[in-house]
Backbone bond lengths (Angstrom), bond angles and torsions (degrees), N, CA, C in turn:
res aa  C-N    CA-C-N  psi(-1)  N-CA   C-N-CA  omega(-1)  CA-C   N-CA-C  phi
1 M - - - 1.437 - - 1.507 110.20 -
2 F 1.407 116.19 -43.39 1.492 117.73 178.92 1.576 112.32 -69.67
3 L 1.282 115.11 -29.75 1.476 118.55 178.35 1.529 109.63 -68.08
4 T 1.280 114.43 -44.49 1.522 118.55 175.94 1.439 115.94 -62.64
5 T 1.347 114.29 -36.78 1.513 119.73 176.55 1.550 110.43 -66.03
6 W 1.394 113.51 -43.56 1.446 116.35 179.22 1.514 112.77 -65.21
7 K 1.362 116.74 -41.45 1.462 114.86 176.59 1.462 118.13 -64.98
8 N 1.350 115.05 -25.78 1.486 117.77 -179.66 1.464 112.16 -106.38
9 R 1.313 118.85 26.72 1.424 122.84 -175.27 1.525 115.47 -58.89
10 S 1.354 114.42 -37.56 1.468 119.69 -179.96 1.539 110.67 -67.27
11 L 1.329 115.07 -40.20 1.452 118.82 176.46 1.551 108.09 -60.32
12 I 1.318 117.45 -51.80 1.393 122.74 -174.85 1.548 109.35 -55.90
13 L 1.368 114.57 -44.76 1.405 121.53 -178.23 1.592 111.00 -59.41
14 E 1.356 112.79 -45.64 1.408 117.60 178.45 1.548 114.87 -63.37
15 L 1.291 117.03 -43.56 1.458 122.44 178.68 1.478 111.70 -64.27
16 T 1.432 115.72 -39.33 1.445 119.08 173.99 1.522 111.65 -63.07
17 K 1.267 119.36 -44.56 1.502 120.41 -179.94 1.533 107.94 -59.28
18 R 1.349 113.09 -42.35 1.537 115.18 -171.92 1.636 105.29 -72.23
19 D 1.233 117.41 -36.34 1.512 118.96 177.69 1.536 111.37 -61.27
20 F 1.319 118.03 -49.54 1.431 123.17 175.82 1.483 111.57 -55.97
21 S 1.331 117.64 -50.21 1.493 122.29 -175.46 1.495 111.51 -63.18
22 Q 1.318 116.86 -34.04 1.527 121.05 -177.67 1.517 106.10 -81.16
23 R 1.284 121.29 -37.98 1.444 123.04 -174.90 1.541 112.46 -63.69
24 Y 1.386 114.15 -44.12 1.463 119.61 -173.68 1.561 114.18 -102.16
25 R 1.380 114.50 7.21 1.489 120.00 -179.74 1.604 107.67 -60.14
26 G 1.313 114.58 129.83 1.425 119.48 176.89 1.519 117.93 78.99
27 S 1.332 113.71 -3.59 1.529 115.38 179.70 1.540 109.02 -87.49
28 Y 1.307 116.41 155.05 1.361 123.85 176.66 1.512 108.74 -73.12
29 G 1.350 118.42 115.42 1.519 120.56 179.23 1.486 111.06 105.13
30 G 1.421 118.37 -26.46 1.473 121.40 175.48 1.493 113.73 61.97
31 L 1.269 119.45 -126.46 1.450 129.97 -171.93 1.482 110.98 -68.48
32 T 1.323 118.06 -23.87 1.492 119.89 -177.68 1.448 108.87 -63.35
33 W 1.306 122.99 -26.55 1.532 124.41 179.03 1.504 109.25 -62.45
34 S 1.343 118.77 -33.11 1.461 115.11 175.52 1.556 119.43 -60.90
35 F 1.356 112.91 -21.98 1.428 120.53 175.38 1.503 110.82 -100.17
36 A 1.255 120.07 -37.64 1.444 125.16 -174.13 1.598 111.43 -69.39
37 Q 1.391 119.03 -33.62 1.384 125.71 -170.72 1.573 107.79 -70.86
38 P 1.365 120.03 -47.78 1.401 118.02 174.64 1.497 119.71 -68.71
39 I 1.305 115.18 -29.14 1.501 121.59 171.94 1.517 109.91 -66.50
40 F 1.346 115.01 -44.21 1.474 116.01 -179.86 1.474 113.30 -66.93
41 L 1.336 115.87 -36.19 1.508 123.06 177.41 1.467 110.49 -64.17
42 L 1.379 115.21 -42.89 1.474 119.88 177.67 1.588 110.13 -63.68
43 A 1.325 119.63 -43.68 1.464 123.19 -179.17 1.539 107.50 -61.70
44 V 1.300 120.31 -44.62 1.458 121.84 -176.34 1.519 111.35 -67.79
45 Y 1.349 115.18 -45.17 1.495 118.48 173.84 1.453 114.24 -58.64
46 T 1.275 117.07 -45.40 1.488 122.42 -178.09 1.544 110.46 -66.20
47 L 1.320 115.47 -40.20 1.538 117.26 175.66 1.537 110.63 -63.58
48 V 1.345 114.67 -50.32 1.484 115.69 -173.85 1.515 111.66 -69.35
49 F 1.329 119.92 -46.18 1.490 119.24 -173.55 1.476 115.73 -85.80
50 S 1.396 115.32 -33.52 1.438 116.15 -177.53 1.520 116.31 -94.84
51 V 1.363 116.81 -31.72 1.432 112.36 179.52 1.495 110.25 -101.27
52 I 1.318 122.96 -39.24 1.476 122.82 -177.01 1.510 107.70 -78.70
53 L 1.334 120.99 -52.79 1.531 121.98 -172.95 1.561 110.19 -90.25
54 K 1.317 119.81 -8.14 1.437 128.73 173.66 1.601 110.94 61.08
55 T 1.304 113.25 40.50 1.392 117.57 177.02 1.530 112.50 -77.69
56 R 1.344 117.43 136.71 1.493 118.78 -171.59 1.529 108.27 -125.51
57 W 1.366 113.56 135.18 1.432 121.55 171.04 1.543 105.80 -130.41
58 G 1.318 111.35 162.62 1.457 117.70 177.58 1.529 110.66 83.92
59 L 1.313 117.33 178.36 1.383 123.49 -178.09 1.536 114.69 -78.90
60 S 1.314 117.02 -37.36 1.455 118.00 -176.45 1.545 109.12 -86.18
61 G 1.379 118.60 -28.56 1.455 121.41 -174.37 1.492 115.92 77.26
62 E 1.348 117.78 12.76 1.432 119.67 -176.26 1.519 108.60 -78.64
63 T 1.387 115.59 162.27 1.436 121.06 -178.90 1.490 111.88 -65.26
64 K 1.363 118.15 -34.68 1.407 121.59 -176.86 1.549 110.48 -65.87
65 D 1.430 117.16 -37.52 1.413 121.61 177.31 1.581 109.79 -63.98
66 F 1.339 114.12 -43.85 1.420 117.62 -179.36 1.551 110.18 -58.89
67 A 1.399 116.33 -47.38 1.436 121.13 -176.71 1.543 110.24 -64.17
68 L 1.303 118.38 -34.97 1.423 119.30 177.00 1.420 116.53 -66.06
69 I 1.418 113.71 -44.91 1.519 119.33 179.16 1.533 108.37 -67.02
70 L 1.286 118.29 -38.55 1.492 123.65 179.57 1.523 110.24 -64.85
71 F 1.301 118.52 -38.80 1.410 126.02 -179.00 1.548 107.03 -63.10
72 A 1.324 116.12 -53.07 1.476 119.51 -178.78 1.526 111.40 -60.62
73 G 1.282 118.45 -35.92 1.482 119.88 175.61 1.473 114.29 -68.06
74 L 1.401 113.86 -39.94 1.534 116.42 -179.75 1.499 111.49 -67.82
75 I 1.347 118.10 -33.91 1.538 120.42 174.86 1.499 109.93 -53.38
76 V 1.309 114.00 -55.39 1.514 123.56 -176.06 1.468 107.68 -59.99
77 L 1.380 120.23 -48.89 1.432 124.84 -174.45 1.548 108.90 -64.72
78 N 1.362 117.57 -44.83 1.470 120.53 -176.14 1.599 110.48 -69.31
79 T 1.298 115.26 -36.68 1.494 118.57 176.97 1.525 112.63 -64.81
80 F 1.302 114.67 -45.09 1.432 122.07 177.55 1.506 111.31 -61.62
81 S 1.284 118.19 -48.78 1.454 123.21 -170.78 1.578 106.75 -73.84
82 E 1.295 117.66 -30.28 1.503 123.37 177.27 1.519 108.75 -65.56
83 C 1.368 117.16 -43.92 1.386 120.16 -179.47 1.504 112.39 -67.84
84 L 1.314 114.12 -38.81 1.519 116.80 -178.65 1.581 109.74 -73.05
85 N 1.307 120.30 -33.23 1.358 123.19 176.47 1.541 116.55 -71.79
86 K 1.376 114.57 -32.98 1.467 119.70 -176.42 1.548 111.52 -84.81
87 A 1.310 117.96 -29.34 1.471 122.26 -169.16 1.539 114.91 -62.49
88 P 1.355 119.79 -37.10 1.447 121.88 179.12 1.533 113.98 -64.20
89 V 1.289 117.85 -39.29 1.399 121.09 -178.67 1.500 120.22 -101.86
90 L 1.366 111.60 12.40 1.416 118.20 179.65 1.591 112.83 -63.67
91 I 1.276 114.73 -44.74 1.444 118.17 178.98 1.488 113.81 -70.03
92 T 1.386 117.11 -44.12 1.423 119.09 178.14 1.575 115.94 -64.64
93 D 1.227 113.44 -32.31 1.527 120.97 178.57 1.584 111.81 -76.67
94 N 1.316 115.52 -16.40 1.475 117.25 -177.22 1.623 106.42 -136.12
95 P 1.297 111.41 66.81 1.544 115.11 -179.58 1.631 115.12 -61.65
96 N 1.281 113.49 -23.29 1.433 115.15 176.45 1.478 118.03 -65.76
97 F 1.359 115.45 -24.36 1.497 119.58 177.49 1.596 107.78 -67.07
98 V 1.234 113.81 -42.53 1.448 119.14 -175.53 1.630 110.69 -68.93
99 K 1.282 114.20 -38.10 1.467 120.98 -179.99 1.497 113.37 -60.63
100 K 1.325 115.86 -28.41 1.449 121.53 -175.85 1.595 112.02 -88.27
101 V 1.238 115.63 -10.10 1.448 118.96 -179.74 1.537 111.36 -101.68
102 V 1.310 116.10 135.39 1.453 122.76 -173.04 1.569 105.09 -99.02
103 F 1.252 118.81 116.15 1.452 126.64 176.51 1.572 109.47 -94.19
104 P 1.270 117.78 127.49 1.532 119.59 176.50 1.573 107.74 -59.03
105 S 1.343 112.84 146.63 1.501 120.15 -176.40 1.537 106.90 -79.64
106 T 1.340 111.81 142.04 1.480 121.07 173.18 1.575 103.50 -102.50
107 L 1.383 112.39 132.39 1.446 116.56 -174.15 1.566 103.19 -114.74
108 V 1.404 113.76 125.09 1.444 119.58 174.39 1.474 108.35 -114.87
109 R 1.316 114.01 110.17 1.483 121.35 -176.14 1.519 113.17 -71.18
110 E 1.326 114.58 176.59 1.462 126.55 -175.48 1.491 112.14 -52.66
111 S 1.311 117.23 127.81 1.504 126.20 170.45 1.554 111.14 64.37
112 A 1.320 119.25 23.07 1.474 115.13 176.84 1.565 107.05 -79.51
113 T 1.286 114.85 147.63 1.486 123.48 179.82 1.515 107.73 -109.52
114 I 1.350 113.62 129.89 1.506 116.36 176.72 1.504 105.22 -123.93
115 G 1.328 118.71 124.98 1.448 125.79 175.81 1.436 115.43 -65.75
116 A 1.311 115.05 162.48 1.509 122.77 175.00 1.467 110.52 -57.78
117 N 1.340 113.88 137.36 1.399 125.78 171.80 1.575 112.80 63.26
118 A 1.298 117.72 23.24 1.366 120.99 173.83 1.550 112.97 -74.67
119 T 1.285 122.14 140.57 1.424 123.29 179.88 1.485 110.59 -111.38
120 I 1.299 118.00 123.73 1.410 125.21 -175.50 1.525 111.92 -117.62
121 V 1.389 118.81 113.58 1.453 119.91 -178.35 1.475 113.71 -60.02
122 C 1.303 118.83 142.46 1.536 117.75 176.53 1.510 113.21 -54.61
123 G 1.333 116.10 146.75 1.429 122.94 -179.70 1.478 116.60 82.83
124 I 1.221 118.71 9.69 1.486 122.96 -178.03 1.564 109.70 -93.78
125 T 1.322 117.09 146.25 1.469 119.64 179.54 1.536 103.26 -113.33
126 I 1.446 112.21 130.38 1.444 117.62 178.93 1.594 102.83 -105.46
127 G 1.272 118.83 118.44 1.428 124.37 -174.87 1.586 115.62 -65.57
128 K 1.298 111.70 168.58 1.563 115.66 178.39 1.503 109.74 -64.04
129 Y 1.338 113.35 137.52 1.452 122.40 -178.69 1.549 119.02 60.60
130 A 1.278 114.74 7.99 1.533 117.51 179.85 1.444 109.05 -67.38
131 F 1.334 114.10 151.85 1.446 121.40 -179.77 1.503 109.13 -121.81
132 I 1.366 114.09 120.76 1.487 121.94 -176.95 1.488 104.78 -108.66
133 G 1.347 118.99 118.36 1.476 120.71 179.61 1.494 116.59 -69.73
134 A 1.290 115.02 157.97 1.496 119.38 178.48 1.494 112.24 -59.72
135 G 1.295 115.39 136.88 1.405 124.57 -178.49 1.580 117.39 71.69
136 A 1.271 116.47 4.36 1.490 120.71 177.16 1.560 110.58 -61.05
137 V 1.349 114.75 147.42 1.439 118.09 170.22 1.524 107.30 -118.34
138 V 1.369 112.50 102.31 1.440 123.46 -176.26 1.426 114.82 -83.90
139 T 1.275 121.69 114.65 1.461 126.23 -177.93 1.535 111.77 -112.42
140 K 1.257 119.82 -12.17 1.513 121.93 179.16 1.474 107.32 -129.56
141 D 1.353 113.90 163.65 1.430 122.02 179.50 1.563 108.50 -60.53
142 A 1.324 115.30 144.90 1.463 124.52 176.62 1.534 107.06 -106.86
143 P 1.363 111.19 118.30 1.589 114.72 178.62 1.515 112.42 -66.60
144 D 1.298 120.54 170.09 1.363 126.87 -179.04 1.562 106.54 -62.39
145 H 1.275 119.95 141.61 1.491 127.90 173.16 1.533 110.95 66.84
146 A 1.391 118.29 13.70 1.497 114.17 -176.92 1.566 112.82 -84.63
147 M 1.335 115.35 144.68 1.453 118.14 176.33 1.630 103.14 -101.30
148 I 1.299 114.53 119.84 1.456 118.70 -174.97 1.498 110.46 -130.53
149 Y 1.294 116.53 129.92 1.475 121.74 172.28 1.513 110.89 -156.77
150 G 1.311 112.49 168.01 1.526 119.95 -177.19 1.456 113.98 108.52
151 N 1.333 111.36 171.66 1.591 118.62 177.91 1.491 108.43 -129.77
152 P 1.323 119.65 107.41 1.418 130.50 -10.49 1.553 111.97 -63.92
153 A 1.359 114.17 150.19 1.472 118.16 -178.55 1.492 111.41 -68.33
154 T 1.347 114.97 138.18 1.410 122.89 -178.32 1.575 103.23 -136.65
155 Q 1.387 115.92 155.48 1.404 119.68 -179.38 1.467 111.38 -83.02
156 H 1.348 116.41 133.82 1.569 123.74 -174.12 1.555 108.79 -124.47
157 G 1.327 116.86 20.89 1.416 117.02 175.64 1.604 111.40 144.36
158 W 1.282 113.41 -162.67 1.498 120.74 -176.56 1.536 106.33 -127.10
159 V 1.394 113.49 157.48 1.420 121.19 -176.59 1.588 104.54 -131.20
160 C 1.435 113.05 135.41 1.431 122.01 174.80 1.603 109.40 -70.10
161 E 1.252 112.83 171.39 1.509 121.00 170.67 1.536 109.75 -63.77
162 C 1.360 115.84 -36.81 1.464 120.04 179.58 1.536 112.66 -73.05
163 G 1.252 120.39 -5.50 1.448 124.00 176.18 1.470 115.94 95.37
164 N 1.343 119.08 1.06 1.401 124.02 175.67 1.514 117.60 -85.09
165 K 1.285 122.57 151.84 1.421 124.46 176.47 1.513 109.71 -74.86
166 L 1.327 113.09 136.38 1.568 118.96 178.22 1.482 107.76 -80.47
167 D 1.336 113.01 153.63 1.484 114.60 174.41 1.581 110.73 -86.75
168 Q 1.326 116.37 -168.37 1.535 118.87 -172.34 1.505 111.95 -64.02
169 K 1.317 116.76 -24.65 1.535 117.94 -177.95 1.517 109.71 -100.58
170 H 1.326 117.91 16.48 1.466 124.80 175.30 1.495 113.64 67.94
171 Y 1.341 115.78 33.51 1.433 121.11 -174.85 1.512 110.01 -111.34
172 C 1.361 118.59 134.22 1.407 123.08 179.01 1.568 112.12 -99.07
173 S 1.270 112.07 118.87 1.522 116.66 -173.01 1.551 110.41 -79.36
174 T 1.391 118.10 -11.92 1.453 120.62 176.60 1.497 112.29 -80.54
175 C 1.398 117.34 -54.72 1.428 120.65 -174.45 1.528 111.99 -104.16
176 Q 1.308 115.92 3.28 1.513 119.45 174.65 1.522 115.46 64.66
177 K 1.367 114.05 27.22 1.478 115.45 177.05 1.480 110.02 -104.44
178 K 1.439 114.94 146.21 1.431 122.45 174.35 1.504 106.75 -111.61
179 W 1.365 109.38 135.42 1.475 118.20 -179.54 1.501 114.38 -108.39
180 D 1.320 113.94 149.90 1.544 118.79 176.29 1.517 103.83 -121.85
181 F 1.309 116.45 115.96 1.476 121.76 -179.87 1.522 110.33 -108.81
182 S 1.310 121.91 29.95 1.459 122.65 -178.91 1.486 110.65 -88.04
């Protein structure tokens, strides 16, 4: 992770610059708000909790110790919350990133059935008449007539063209067909 970050440091720097310029464009004070807001928040919290409510942390219990511990906690909290708030809209705000990435095609063959909320990894082939259960996470190709479900998805039998599960001898009791999957 650190090696990837180091290799892409110029991209990260450019994206950070763009984010700051977009976030504070048109605001009074501009970029100074990114420094002023945490300092103001620290001052208010220190005043309320350390001076007014007399909350004490640390060995000495002084106001400066409280402010230092609070500042360390606010840095971690703000970093974590910023990542959680930015992550969901990162792709939608930057559609050009996705356009430049080539995702392998997923092939769904004739009459395959895919249940609700099933997740299929890119590049997978779902065979003819295959049945993928609801909520399955498919990470491997599904052969023709396979019944697949679970997380991760595994094969639990075979399915006929009519949609019924085949017995141990690959015989469908509904349409009277016998299948050979060898």
